[in-house]
Residue frames as qw, qx, qy, qz and C-alpha x, y, z in Angstrom:
[[0.836, -0.376, -0.130, -0.377, 184.16, -18.42, 101.05],
 [0.443, -0.609, 0.643, -0.142, 185.87, -20.59, 103.71],
 [0.510, 0.309, -0.783, -0.179, 187.59, -23.81, 103.02],
 [0.787, -0.352, 0.151, -0.483, 185.45, -26.49, 104.84],
 [0.899, 0.119, -0.408, 0.105, 187.99, -29.15, 104.49],
 [0.268, 0.452, -0.555, 0.644, 190.12, -27.55, 107.16],
 [0.413, -0.419, -0.707, 0.393, 189.75, -28.19, 110.88],
 [0.148, -0.909, -0.376, -0.107, 187.71, -25.56, 112.65],
 [0.530, -0.711, 0.017, 0.462, 190.77, -24.29, 114.48],
 [0.488, -0.154, 0.441, 0.737, 192.49, -23.56, 111.18],
 [0.269, 0.627, 0.607, 0.407, 189.61, -22.09, 109.20],
 [0.092, -0.416, -0.118, 0.897, 189.60, -18.23, 108.64],
 [0.369, 0.671, 0.643, 0.016, 186.37, -17.02, 107.12],
 [0.272, 0.333, 0.285, 0.857, 186.47, -14.38, 104.36],
 [0.021, 0.627, 0.408, -0.663, 185.03, -11.02, 105.30],
 [0.349, 0.529, 0.554, 0.540, 183.21, -9.61, 102.32],
 [0.148, -0.279, -0.137, 0.939, 183.36, -5.82, 101.93],
 [0.382, 0.719, 0.391, -0.429, 180.75, -3.35, 100.59],
 [0.487, 0.245, 0.509, 0.667, 180.78, -2.14, 96.93],
 [0.053, 0.900, 0.330, -0.279, 180.43, 1.63, 96.64],
 [0.177, 0.906, -0.220, -0.317, 181.50, 3.95, 93.90],
 [0.783, 0.525, -0.333, 0.011, 183.39, 1.18, 92.10],
 [0.149, 0.539, -0.707, 0.433, 185.50, 0.45, 95.21],
 [0.729, -0.286, -0.618, -0.066, 185.42, -2.08, 97.99],
 [0.057, -0.549, 0.469, -0.689, 185.43, -0.23, 101.30],
 [0.288, -0.205, -0.850, 0.391, 184.98, -1.75, 104.71],
 [0.248, -0.821, -0.472, -0.201, 182.03, -0.45, 106.64],
 [0.097, 0.667, -0.212, 0.708, 182.67, 2.86, 108.17],
 [0.711, -0.588, 0.068, -0.380, 181.49, 1.43, 111.50],
 [0.039, 0.534, -0.821, 0.198, 184.06, -1.23, 111.56],
 [0.672, -0.073, 0.604, -0.423, 181.45, -3.86, 112.14],
 [0.463, 0.168, -0.748, -0.445, 180.79, -7.19, 110.42],
 [0.719, -0.140, 0.406, -0.547, 178.52, -10.09, 111.12],
 [0.252, -0.210, 0.925, 0.189, 178.71, -13.80, 110.51],
 [0.670, 0.266, -0.276, -0.635, 176.73, -15.37, 107.53],
 [0.358, -0.185, 0.912, -0.080, 175.60, -19.04, 107.80],
 [0.295, -0.036, -0.794, -0.530, 174.02, -21.57, 105.60],
 [0.661, -0.348, -0.152, -0.648, 170.51, -22.80, 106.42],
 [0.873, -0.213, -0.433, 0.067, 172.06, -25.79, 108.35],
 [0.522, -0.847, 0.064, 0.078, 174.07, -23.44, 110.51],
 [0.805, -0.010, 0.121, 0.581, 177.45, -23.85, 108.82],
 [0.128, -0.836, 0.053, 0.531, 179.46, -20.57, 109.03],
 [0.708, 0.596, 0.270, 0.264, 180.17, -19.39, 105.43],
 [0.423, 0.403, -0.002, 0.812, 181.83, -15.95, 105.83],
 [0.159, -0.604, -0.408, 0.666, 181.50, -12.64, 107.45],
 [0.255, 0.683, 0.403, 0.554, 179.85, -9.58, 105.75],
 [0.193, 0.105, -0.206, 0.954, 180.36, -5.89, 106.43],
 [0.105, -0.673, -0.701, 0.211, 177.62, -4.41, 108.49],
 [0.236, 0.453, 0.216, 0.832, 176.78, -1.10, 106.83],
 [0.181, -0.459, -0.492, 0.717, 176.03, 2.07, 108.84],
 [0.207, 0.875, 0.345, -0.269, 174.14, 5.30, 108.19],
 [0.049, -0.765, 0.367, 0.526, 177.28, 6.88, 106.88],
 [0.328, -0.075, 0.851, 0.402, 177.88, 3.98, 104.48],
 [0.344, 0.661, 0.666, 0.034, 174.30, 4.48, 103.11],
 [0.125, 0.932, 0.067, -0.334, 174.82, 8.19, 102.66],
 [0.185, -0.575, 0.604, 0.521, 178.22, 7.59, 100.90],
 [0.382, 0.170, 0.853, 0.313, 176.59, 5.07, 98.63],
 [0.251, 0.829, 0.469, -0.172, 173.82, 7.61, 97.79],
 [0.045, -0.848, 0.236, 0.472, 176.47, 10.22, 96.98],
 [0.318, -0.278, 0.779, 0.463, 178.28, 7.83, 94.71],
 [0.374, 0.466, 0.791, 0.135, 175.03, 6.99, 92.92],
 [0.188, 0.901, 0.288, -0.266, 174.14, 10.56, 92.44],
 [0.149, -0.702, 0.456, 0.527, 177.57, 11.48, 91.10],
 [0.291, -0.114, 0.859, 0.405, 177.24, 8.65, 88.52],
 [0.439, 0.538, 0.665, -0.275, 173.67, 9.17, 87.51],
 [0.415, 0.797, 0.010, -0.439, 173.88, 11.98, 85.02],
 [0.076, 0.561, -0.724, -0.394, 176.89, 10.54, 83.16],
 [0.300, 0.085, 0.950, 0.036, 175.25, 7.10, 83.12],
 [0.428, 0.675, 0.497, -0.337, 171.90, 8.60, 81.83],
 [0.170, 0.824, -0.210, -0.498, 173.90, 10.53, 79.36],
 [0.261, -0.287, 0.838, 0.383, 175.29, 7.58, 77.61],
 [0.518, 0.124, -0.467, -0.706, 173.63, 6.37, 74.49],
 [0.845, -0.090, 0.252, -0.462, 171.03, 3.71, 74.97],
 [0.883, 0.345, -0.318, -0.011, 172.97, 1.42, 72.78],
 [0.345, 0.473, -0.675, 0.449, 176.10, 1.69, 74.95],
 [0.559, -0.320, 0.493, -0.585, 174.09, 1.09, 78.17],
 [0.945, 0.081, 0.012, -0.318, 172.94, -2.07, 76.52],
 [0.693, 0.484, -0.491, 0.212, 176.39, -3.17, 75.48],
 [0.007, -0.503, 0.670, -0.546, 177.60, -2.65, 79.05],
 [0.749, -0.183, 0.373, -0.516, 174.78, -4.77, 80.45],
 [0.924, 0.301, -0.220, -0.082, 175.61, -7.47, 77.90],
 [0.425, 0.547, -0.611, 0.382, 179.20, -7.31, 79.07],
 [0.397, -0.393, 0.594, -0.579, 178.12, -7.73, 82.83],
 [0.924, 0.036, 0.160, -0.347, 176.10, -10.80, 81.75],
 [0.750, 0.496, -0.424, 0.106, 179.05, -12.12, 79.88],
 [0.132, 0.528, -0.675, 0.497, 181.31, -11.72, 83.01],
 [0.640, -0.247, 0.468, -0.557, 178.74, -13.30, 85.20],
 [0.946, 0.211, -0.104, -0.224, 178.36, -16.31, 82.88],
 [0.526, 0.550, -0.586, 0.280, 182.18, -16.82, 83.16],
 [0.018, 0.285, -0.770, 0.570, 181.81, -17.25, 86.88],
 [0.713, -0.236, -0.274, -0.601, 178.32, -19.06, 86.87],
 [0.748, -0.098, -0.640, 0.145, 179.84, -22.06, 88.81],
 [0.282, 0.094, -0.519, 0.802, 181.06, -19.91, 91.62],
 [0.358, -0.133, 0.098, -0.919, 177.77, -18.10, 91.93],
 [0.760, -0.168, -0.493, -0.388, 175.78, -21.35, 91.77],
 [0.588, -0.071, -0.682, 0.429, 177.85, -22.58, 94.67],
 [0.041, 0.084, -0.362, 0.928, 177.20, -19.34, 96.62],
 [0.600, -0.176, -0.149, -0.766, 173.40, -19.36, 95.89],
 [0.786, -0.163, -0.588, -0.099, 173.34, -23.08, 96.97],
 [0.430, 0.008, -0.616, 0.660, 175.20, -22.36, 100.19],
 [0.173, -0.097, 0.219, -0.955, 172.98, -19.39, 101.01],
 [0.662, -0.060, -0.055, -0.745, 169.58, -21.00, 100.31],
 [0.548, -0.156, 0.797, -0.200, 170.19, -24.68, 100.60],
 [0.767, 0.484, -0.057, -0.418, 169.20, -25.31, 96.97],
 [0.856, -0.067, 0.431, 0.278, 170.57, -28.30, 95.25],
 [0.401, -0.325, 0.431, 0.740, 173.30, -27.69, 92.58],
 [0.227, 0.382, 0.709, 0.548, 171.01, -27.93, 89.54],
 [0.072, -0.858, -0.508, -0.006, 168.50, -25.55, 91.07],
 [0.366, -0.740, 0.035, 0.563, 171.18, -23.13, 92.17],
 [0.351, -0.155, 0.566, 0.730, 172.72, -23.10, 88.67],
 [0.153, 0.581, 0.686, 0.410, 169.42, -22.62, 87.05],
 [0.203, -0.885, -0.305, 0.286, 168.83, -19.52, 89.29],
 [0.328, -0.582, 0.296, 0.682, 172.17, -18.02, 88.22],
 [0.286, 0.183, 0.698, 0.631, 171.40, -18.82, 84.46],
 [0.040, 0.824, 0.550, 0.132, 168.03, -17.03, 84.83],
 [0.258, -0.831, -0.068, 0.487, 169.92, -13.99, 86.31],
 [0.346, -0.247, 0.521, 0.740, 172.21, -13.92, 83.43],
 [0.177, 0.503, 0.740, 0.409, 169.14, -14.08, 81.06],
 [0.105, -0.882, -0.410, 0.207, 167.60, -11.11, 82.92],
 [0.295, -0.645, 0.218, 0.670, 170.63, -8.99, 82.31],
 [0.235, 0.029, 0.694, 0.680, 170.58, -9.87, 78.57],
 [0.058, 0.675, 0.729, 0.096, 166.86, -9.26, 78.54],
 [0.115, -0.905, -0.230, 0.339, 167.13, -5.67, 79.88],
 [0.353, -0.363, 0.428, 0.749, 170.22, -5.03, 77.81],
 [0.239, 0.336, 0.740, 0.531, 167.92, -5.51, 74.84],
 [0.055, -0.834, -0.546, 0.058, 165.32, -3.03, 76.24],
 [0.348, -0.552, -0.102, 0.751, 167.65, -0.06, 76.66],
 [0.043, -0.235, 0.350, 0.906, 167.20, 1.25, 73.17],
 [0.173, -0.334, -0.790, -0.485, 163.52, 0.31, 72.79],
 [0.185, -0.553, -0.720, 0.376, 161.63, 1.26, 75.88],
 [0.001, 0.430, 0.078, -0.900, 161.70, 4.96, 75.13],
 [0.243, -0.015, -0.626, -0.741, 159.88, 4.35, 71.75],
 [0.327, -0.422, -0.840, -0.096, 157.21, 2.28, 73.56],
 [0.250, -0.615, -0.560, 0.496, 156.65, 4.61, 76.47],
 [0.043, -0.481, 0.032, 0.875, 157.13, 7.91, 74.64],
 [0.366, 0.448, 0.709, 0.403, 155.51, 9.30, 71.49],
 [0.053, -0.147, -0.147, -0.977, 153.78, 12.24, 69.81],
 [0.073, 0.474, 0.753, -0.451, 150.53, 13.42, 71.33],
 [0.133, 0.571, 0.543, 0.601, 147.63, 15.04, 69.26],
 [0.114, -0.470, -0.364, 0.796, 146.91, 18.52, 70.11],
 [0.267, 0.810, 0.514, 0.096, 144.32, 21.08, 68.77],
 [0.050, -0.955, 0.088, 0.277, 146.70, 23.71, 67.44],
 [0.669, 0.692, -0.254, 0.097, 149.67, 24.43, 65.26],
 [0.331, -0.691, 0.617, -0.180, 152.14, 22.61, 67.67],
 [0.700, 0.195, -0.687, 0.025, 154.09, 19.44, 67.87],
 [0.610, -0.577, 0.329, -0.433, 153.70, 17.72, 71.26],
 [0.722, 0.232, -0.645, 0.093, 156.10, 14.92, 72.31],
 [0.694, -0.631, 0.272, -0.218, 156.43, 12.99, 75.49],
 [0.596, 0.446, -0.633, 0.212, 159.86, 11.46, 76.25],
 [0.841, -0.518, -0.155, 0.022, 160.53, 9.07, 79.17],
 [0.258, 0.731, -0.459, 0.434, 163.55, 9.99, 81.30],
 [0.572, -0.058, -0.726, 0.377, 165.34, 8.31, 84.31],
 [0.516, -0.789, -0.323, -0.082, 163.93, 8.89, 87.77],
 [0.037, -0.869, 0.388, -0.306, 167.41, 9.26, 89.22],
 [0.146, 0.329, -0.875, 0.323, 168.79, 7.37, 92.16],
 [0.811, -0.240, -0.300, -0.442, 166.83, 4.36, 93.21],
 [0.252, -0.429, 0.787, -0.366, 167.25, 2.45, 96.56],
 [0.757, 0.039, -0.549, -0.350, 166.62, -1.27, 96.30],
 [0.508, -0.399, 0.645, -0.409, 165.90, -3.44, 99.32],
 [0.363, 0.282, -0.837, -0.295, 166.72, -6.92, 97.88],
 [0.857, -0.246, -0.269, -0.365, 164.43, -9.88, 98.44],
 [0.469, -0.601, 0.594, -0.255, 165.46, -11.86, 101.56],
 [0.789, -0.103, 0.602, -0.070, 164.95, -15.34, 100.39],
 [0.784, 0.520, 0.232, 0.249, 165.99, -14.92, 96.69],
 [0.421, -0.743, 0.104, 0.509, 169.38, -13.32, 97.32],
 [0.346, -0.302, 0.523, 0.718, 170.73, -13.21, 93.76],
 [0.137, 0.409, 0.718, 0.547, 168.02, -13.62, 90.99],
 [0.142, -0.835, -0.521, 0.107, 165.63, -11.47, 93.03],
 [0.304, -0.682, 0.064, 0.662, 168.31, -8.79, 93.24],
 [0.304, -0.032, 0.639, 0.706, 169.06, -8.96, 89.57],
 [0.048, 0.600, 0.761, 0.243, 165.33, -8.67, 88.76],
 [0.177, -0.885, -0.341, 0.264, 165.12, -5.50, 90.77],
 [0.324, -0.638, 0.221, 0.663, 168.36, -3.79, 89.76],
 [0.447, 0.143, 0.656, 0.591, 168.39, -4.59, 85.93],
 [0.163, 0.785, 0.534, 0.267, 165.31, -2.48, 84.95],
 [0.229, -0.921, -0.127, 0.290, 166.38, 0.49, 87.02],
 [0.362, -0.557, 0.418, 0.619, 169.92, 0.73, 85.47],
 [0.419, 0.328, 0.694, 0.486, 168.66, -0.16, 82.01],
 [0.103, 0.869, 0.452, 0.172, 166.41, 2.92, 82.15],
 [0.344, 0.648, -0.114, 0.670, 169.40, 5.20, 83.04],
 [0.554, -0.789, 0.058, -0.259, 169.01, 5.29, 86.93],
 [0.329, 0.421, -0.740, 0.409, 171.69, 4.46, 89.43],
 [0.789, -0.435, -0.357, -0.246, 170.95, 2.21, 92.36],
 [0.062, -0.478, 0.732, -0.482, 171.95, 1.63, 96.01],
 [0.777, -0.128, -0.541, -0.293, 171.19, -1.88, 96.96],
 [0.405, -0.476, 0.639, -0.448, 170.81, -3.34, 100.44],
 [0.462, 0.202, -0.838, -0.208, 171.38, -7.02, 100.04],
 [0.795, -0.380, -0.427, -0.204, 169.48, -9.83, 101.72],
 [0.360, -0.761, 0.418, -0.341, 170.42, -9.52, 105.43],
 [0.777, -0.358, 0.511, -0.085, 170.94, -13.20, 106.06],
 [0.810, 0.183, 0.469, 0.301, 172.09, -14.24, 102.62],
 [0.132, 0.934, -0.092, -0.318, 174.20, -11.36, 101.28],
 [0.531, -0.454, 0.557, 0.449, 177.22, -13.14, 99.94],
 [0.548, 0.403, 0.598, 0.424, 176.03, -13.68, 96.18],
 [0.155, 0.958, 0.234, 0.065, 175.12, -10.00, 96.00],
 [0.266, -0.883, 0.291, 0.256, 178.47, -8.91, 97.30],
 [0.634, -0.077, 0.617, 0.459, 180.24, -11.23, 94.99],
 [0.486, 0.705, 0.468, 0.220, 178.35, -9.58, 92.26],
 [0.117, -0.959, 0.098, 0.240, 180.24, -6.49, 93.05],
 [0.458, -0.426, 0.618, 0.476, 183.46, -8.20, 91.90],
 [0.507, 0.452, 0.647, 0.347, 181.68, -8.96, 88.48],
 [0.162, 0.949, 0.269, 0.014, 180.64, -5.33, 88.15],
 [0.321, -0.840, 0.263, 0.350, 184.03, -4.01, 89.06],
 [0.413, -0.315, 0.701, 0.488, 185.64, -6.03, 86.30],
 [0.435, 0.597, 0.630, 0.239, 183.02, -5.25, 83.72],
 [0.291, 0.354, 0.242, 0.855, 182.51, -1.96, 81.80],
 [0.291, -0.827, -0.453, -0.162, 179.80, -0.65, 84.25],
 [0.143, 0.619, -0.294, 0.714, 181.01, 2.84, 85.61],
 [0.345, -0.174, -0.713, 0.585, 181.59, 2.95, 89.31],
 [0.163, 0.156, 0.365, -0.903, 178.66, 4.29, 91.26],
 [0.512, -0.050, -0.469, -0.718, 175.95, 3.03, 88.93],
 [0.831, -0.328, -0.423, -0.154, 175.37, 0.03, 91.24],
 [0.002, 0.528, -0.621, 0.579, 176.37, 0.24, 94.87],
 [0.756, -0.246, -0.592, -0.129, 175.94, -2.79, 97.18],
 [0.237, -0.525, 0.525, -0.626, 175.47, -2.66, 100.97],
 [0.632, -0.189, -0.752, -0.012, 175.01, -5.41, 103.44],
 [0.062, 0.147, -0.585, 0.795, 173.64, -5.23, 106.96],
 [0.067, 0.393, 0.823, -0.404, 170.55, -4.97, 109.09],
 [0.055, 0.531, 0.601, 0.595, 167.47, -3.93, 107.08],
 [0.327, -0.831, -0.446, 0.053, 165.74, -2.16, 110.10],
 [0.474, -0.606, 0.017, 0.639, 168.86, -0.15, 110.70],
 [0.339, -0.154, 0.448, 0.813, 169.88, 0.94, 107.15],
 [0.151, 0.519, 0.719, 0.437, 166.61, 1.16, 105.23],
 [0.117, -0.877, -0.394, 0.250, 165.16, 4.23, 107.14],
 [0.296, -0.603, 0.226, 0.705, 168.22, 6.17, 106.12],
 [0.195, 0.064, 0.702, 0.682, 167.57, 5.37, 102.43],
 [0.050, 0.675, 0.725, 0.131, 163.85, 5.94, 102.68],
 [0.122, -0.922, -0.238, 0.280, 164.20, 9.48, 104.17],
 [0.441, -0.296, 0.301, 0.792, 167.32, 10.54, 102.15],
 [0.348, 0.768, 0.174, -0.509, 166.29, 13.55, 100.06],
 [0.164, 0.614, -0.576, -0.515, 168.65, 12.56, 97.19],
 [0.220, 0.049, 0.967, 0.121, 166.88, 9.27, 96.61],
 [0.385, 0.116, -0.216, -0.890, 164.20, 9.50, 94.11],
 [0.819, -0.056, -0.340, -0.459, 162.60, 6.03, 94.31],
 [0.289, -0.380, 0.819, -0.317, 162.67, 2.96, 96.70],
 [0.701, -0.002, -0.632, -0.329, 161.90, -0.66, 96.07],
 [0.452, -0.474, 0.547, -0.522, 160.61, -2.24, 99.25],
 [0.821, 0.160, -0.487, -0.250, 160.64, -5.78, 97.85],
 [0.586, 0.153, -0.723, 0.332, 162.98, -7.04, 100.51],
 [0.238, -0.292, 0.474, -0.796, 160.95, -5.91, 103.51],
 [0.384, -0.210, -0.888, -0.137, 159.17, -8.81, 105.04],
 [0.160, -0.389, -0.685, 0.595, 157.94, -6.98, 108.02],
 [0.080, 0.714, 0.564, 0.407, 154.64, -5.16, 107.16],
 [0.318, -0.885, -0.230, 0.250, 155.03, -2.60, 109.94],
 [0.504, -0.407, 0.324, 0.690, 158.52, -1.74, 108.76],
 [0.325, 0.345, 0.622, 0.623, 157.31, -1.52, 105.18],
 [0.084, -0.870, -0.476, -0.098, 154.59, 0.99, 106.29],
 [0.400, -0.801, 0.024, 0.445, 157.14, 3.15, 108.17],
 [0.433, -0.197, 0.478, 0.739, 159.55, 3.20, 105.20],
 [0.207, 0.592, 0.635, 0.452, 156.67, 4.13, 102.88],
 [0.202, -0.936, -0.281, 0.061, 155.66, 7.00, 105.14],
 [0.445, -0.622, 0.219, 0.605, 159.43, 8.23, 105.33],
 [0.412, 0.125, 0.577, 0.694, 159.54, 8.08, 101.50],
 [0.066, 0.821, 0.521, 0.223, 156.38, 10.15, 101.23],
 [0.314, -0.841, -0.117, 0.425, 158.22, 13.01, 103.12],
 [0.178, -0.573, 0.408, 0.688, 160.48, 13.45, 100.20],
 [0.650, 0.541, -0.002, -0.534, 158.01, 12.59, 97.48],
 [0.160, -0.356, 0.881, 0.268, 159.77, 9.24, 96.42],
 [0.763, 0.118, -0.394, -0.498, 158.29, 6.74, 94.10],
 [0.442, -0.321, 0.769, -0.332, 157.69, 3.54, 96.02],
 [0.635, 0.112, -0.683, -0.342, 157.39, 0.00, 94.85],
 [0.658, -0.430, 0.358, -0.504, 155.57, -1.91, 97.42],
 [0.264, -0.276, 0.924, -0.023, 156.46, -5.54, 98.56],
 [0.467, 0.253, 0.846, -0.046, 154.84, -8.34, 96.44],
 [0.507, 0.702, 0.094, -0.492, 153.96, -6.02, 93.58],
 [0.657, 0.072, 0.623, 0.419, 154.56, -7.93, 90.31],
 [0.401, 0.783, -0.014, -0.476, 154.70, -6.54, 86.71],
 [0.851, 0.448, 0.141, 0.236, 155.91, -7.12, 83.22],
 [0.647, -0.042, 0.078, 0.757, 159.34, -5.97, 82.07],
 [0.122, 0.549, 0.234, 0.793, 157.85, -2.79, 80.63],
 [0.509, -0.792, -0.284, -0.182, 156.06, -2.12, 83.99],
 [0.743, -0.531, -0.069, 0.401, 159.29, -2.31, 85.81],
 [0.425, 0.169, 0.177, 0.872, 161.14, 0.01, 83.35],
 [0.137, -0.699, -0.344, -0.612, 158.12, 2.40, 83.70],
 [0.621, -0.687, -0.351, 0.139, 158.23, 2.26, 87.43],
 [0.553, -0.518, 0.043, 0.651, 161.63, 4.08, 87.46],
 [0.311, 0.309, 0.432, 0.788, 160.85, 6.51, 84.65],
 [0.108, 0.695, 0.354, -0.617, 159.37, 10.00, 84.67],
 [0.511, 0.539, 0.556, 0.372, 158.17, 11.88, 81.60],
 [0.128, -0.461, 0.094, 0.873, 159.09, 15.20, 79.96],
 [0.452, 0.663, 0.582, 0.131, 156.56, 16.75, 77.47],
 [0.292, -0.321, 0.245, 0.867, 157.76, 19.14, 74.98],
 [0.452, 0.776, 0.409, -0.160, 155.66, 21.62, 72.82],
 [0.340, -0.264, 0.403, 0.808, 157.08, 23.09, 69.60],
 [0.455, 0.596, 0.093, -0.654, 155.46, 25.32, 67.10],
 [0.592, 0.157, 0.720, 0.328, 154.57, 23.75, 63.76],
 [0.420, 0.721, 0.500, 0.231, 154.06, 25.21, 60.31],
 [0.237, 0.826, 0.035, 0.510, 154.38, 29.03, 59.86],
 [0.518, -0.843, 0.090, -0.115, 155.08, 29.56, 63.41],
 [0.846, -0.291, 0.259, 0.364, 158.12, 27.28, 63.34],
 [0.627, 0.490, 0.237, 0.557, 159.29, 28.74, 60.02],
 [0.010, -0.887, -0.018, -0.461, 159.10, 32.37, 61.58],
 [0.327, 0.441, -0.603, 0.578, 161.53, 31.28, 64.37],
 [0.686, -0.535, -0.007, -0.494, 159.19, 30.12, 67.05],
 [0.245, 0.420, -0.819, 0.304, 160.62, 28.31, 69.97],
 [0.409, -0.266, -0.856, 0.172, 159.68, 26.15, 73.00]]
């Protein structure tokens, strides 16, 4: 962020980059836009993502998804714990950025960051438990075992909340990646700096590149490309405040059979994990059929 103790003529605002595939590229478009606090103070500049940036982020997420889902649930949990630990070490910086972005007082801003850390720890604990809760054995009338197993949906696009630029983002992202999905996040348009700084935390944690990809820019410009992208399996519309735009995005998502989480929809932790999960049911012969070499 800029040093506000300097005269305006000497102040050089930082330009925050995107976070895609574990790297920090500038926008392909070469564009950026100024980000200001609620009182109008210029804080920094943010990269303005384009259609190609969105496509690159989806490609990075798709490449990372199968290896991430293939990790053991225990390891995914440990990686989320590590991200929480890294965030805790920079809590003061994030509290300042949240305060600058939202106008919250220092105590409220720090409390918001601490809640974000708690959310990461919370979902880290779910990684090796939710499959037992959501899956199970199904009773059938016949000599078969029938089991249902939850699996990750795939690539999830997250349109982060506009007025809760950090905690709201963590609450949307954490359950998706805990369940083995990868995400492409479009940060709050007017308050993107805490989200973009989170990319620095992820880059120095153990989270593989491409699991979380962070974009900043105009929601109306970038979101339709995510909603209509055939390689995106689900989309969270929580950050869309315009009801008309939300309806258009939902219609675009329907064209490629995406799972859609509508704005304002609440749920428990298990509900949010279930949202980005699909189910595979397996039949297997039991008893004599199995002993005789029966298969799936």
